[in-house]
C-alpha positions in Angstrom: -10.2 -3.0 -12.8 -11.4 -1.2 -9.7 -9.4 0.1 -6.8 -10.8 -1.1 -3.4 -10.1 0.3 0.0 -11.7 -1.5 3.0 -11.3 -2.1 6.7 -10.1 -5.7 7.2 -10.3 -5.7 11.0 -9.7 -3.2 13.8 -6.6 -1.1 12.9 -6.0 -3.0 9.6 -7.0 -1.8 6.2 -6.6 -3.3 2.7 -5.9 -1.4 -0.5 -6.1 -3.4 -3.8 -4.7 -1.5 -6.8 -4.1 -4.6 -8.9 -4.1 -3.7 -12.6 -3.0 -0.1 -12.1 0.3 1.3 -13.4 2.5 4.0 -12.0 1.9 6.5 -10.6 -1.6 5.3 -9.5 -0.6 2.7 -6.9 1.6 5.2 -5.2 -1.1 7.9 -5.3 -3.8 5.6 -4.0 -1.5 4.4 -1.2 -0.7 7.9 -0.1 -4.5 8.8 0.0 -5.3 5.6 1.9 -2.6 6.3 4.5 -4.0 9.8 4.9 -7.4 8.2 5.9 -6.0 5.9 8.7 -4.5 6.8 12.1 -0.9 6.6 13.2 0.0 3.0 14.2 -2.6 1.4 12.0 -1.7 -0.9 9.2 -2.4 -0.7 5.5 -2.0 -3.8 3.3 -1.4 -2.7 -0.2 -1.9 -5.3 -3.0 -0.6 -4.5 -6.5 0.9 -6.1 -9.6 3.0 -3.4 -11.1 6.8 -4.1 -10.4 7.9 -0.5 -10.6 5.3 0.5 -8.0 7.4 -1.5 -5.5 10.2 1.1 -5.7 7.9 4.1 -5.7 5.8 3.0 -2.8 8.9 2.1 -0.8 10.4 5.5 -1.5 7.2 7.3 -0.6 7.0 5.5 2.7 10.6 6.3 3.6 10.0 10.0 2.8 6.8 10.2 4.8 7.9 8.3 7.9 5.8 5.2 7.4 7.3 1.7 8.0 6.9 -1.2 5.6 7.0 -4.1 8.0 6.5 -6.8 5.4 7.0 -7.2 1.7 5.8 -10.3 -0.2 5.7 -11.1 -3.9 4.3 -14.2 -5.5 3.7 -14.7 -9.2 3.8 -11.1 -10.0 1.5 -10.1 -7.2 2.9 -7.9 -4.4 1.7 -7.3 -0.9 3.2 -4.6 1.3 2.2 -4.2 4.9 2.7 -0.6 5.9 2.4 0.8 9.5 1.5 4.5 9.4 4.1 6.6 11.3 
């Protein structure tokens, strides 16, 4: 289990925190968003259901927009645009 943060393409980054439980996905998401610029996108991949609520709340509180939420077989992908 290793957290990965990488540039996918220009203006789009991926954070994979699969296997981590709360509060780690939220913490890593916050740190990753601090590294990118306003208007850029972060795709967060995780498998902890309770992280869905905590990441959503954090984005609401910090002015970031979740533009897409997908879940399939216990795997979640949130696409977040930094505000």
